[in-house]
N, C-alpha and C positions, 0 to 999 in steps of 0.2 A: 146622650142628651146634649143638645146644643146649649152652651152657656150664653147668657145675655150680658154683654159687657156694661151696658148702662145701669143695670140693676146691681152688678158687682160694684161699680163706682158708687151708686147710691148707698149700698150697704156699708161700704168703706167710709163714706162721708158721715153716715149716721153713727157708725162705731167710733169714728174720730170725735164727733161731737159728744158722745157718751163719755169718752176718756177725758175730754177737756172738762166736762162737768165734774168728774171725779177729782181731777187735778185742782179745780177751784175749791173743793172741800178741803183738800190738803193745804192749798196755798193760803187759805184764810181770808180775812176781811179785805185786804188789798186786792186779792184776786176777784172777789165778788164785785168790787168797784170797777176794776179794769174790764171785766167781761160784761158789764152793764146790768148786773143783778139789782142795782139800786142801793142807795145809801141806807135805807131801812134794814135790809138784809145784812149789809156789811156791819152796821152797828150792832145788830142782834148777835152776829158772829163774834164781834169784839167782846160782848158781854158774856159770852160762853153759852148762849142759847143753842140748843140742838136743832131748833126749827130750820135754820138755813141749810144745815147739812142734810136733814131728812128730806126737805123739799128738793134740793139739788140731787140727792141720791135717787129720788123718785123720777126726776126728769131723766137722769142717766139711764135708769132702768127702762123707761119707755123708749128712749133712743136706741138702746141695745136690742129691744124687741123689734123695733122698726128695722134695724140692721138685719136681724134674723129673717124677717119677712122679705127683705130685698134679696138676701142670699138664697132663700128658698125659691123665690121667683126666678132667680138667675140660674138655678139648677145646681148650686153648690152644696146645699143640704136638702134633706127630705122635705116633702110638701107639708107646709103648716096648714092648720085649719083655716077655712075662710080666706084662702090666699088671695084670690082676686079682690074680694071685698076689702081685705086689709090693705092691699097695695093702693087701691083707689082712695081709701080714707086717708092713708098716710100721705099720698100725693096731694090730695086736696088740702090737708092741713099745712103742709110745707108751702104750697103755692099761695094759699090765702095769707099765711104769715109773711111771705115774701112780698106779696102785692099790697100789703097794708100801707105801703108808701103812697100808692096812687090816691086814695081818699085823703090822706094826710096832706099831700101836696096841693090837691084841689081845694081843701079847706084852709090852706095857708098856714098850716101848723109848722112850727119851727122844729126841724129834725136835726139832731146832733149827728156827728160823724159815726158814732156807734150805731145809731138807728139806720143810717144809710147802709153801712157795711154789713150789718147783721141781716138786714132785709135782702140785700143783693145775694149774700151767701146762701141764705135759706131758699131764695128763689132758684138758685142754681141747684140746690138739693132737690127741690120739687121738680125741676125740669129733668134731672137725671132719673127720678122715679117715673115721671110721666112718659118719657121716651122709652125707658126700659120696660115699663108695664105694657105700653102699647105694642112694642115689638114682640114681647113674650106672650101677649094675650091669648093667642090660639092654643098654646100648649099649657097654659096655666090651668085650664079646665080639666086636664087629664089626670 
């Protein structure tokens, strides 16, 4: 079976993002701040609340599942259920999150550096999923 390099890249990027989220839990409040989670979550972590860790663990889990879907579409692991649908939904979420800059700029919202960088990075993730899914589409139905 032919491997799809863009989906391999997409899966690696999602897996990296999942690992970063796990590192944020270990890194604590300063890491929540640095990675843009917001002051409220950072303060909750400082107070010893488990909520920020559970939320971040949930996000990491979703990102790991998304990586698995990319790796499945790439032909690295077995076919996952609803593979085509899953890849389309994942692609759409990444692209919409990345393109959120457009209405923000049009509306004249002030966007900090983290907002710009995170949106551009996530847009890149979405493009990797989009190109990979498109290229692999015919064989994803098999």
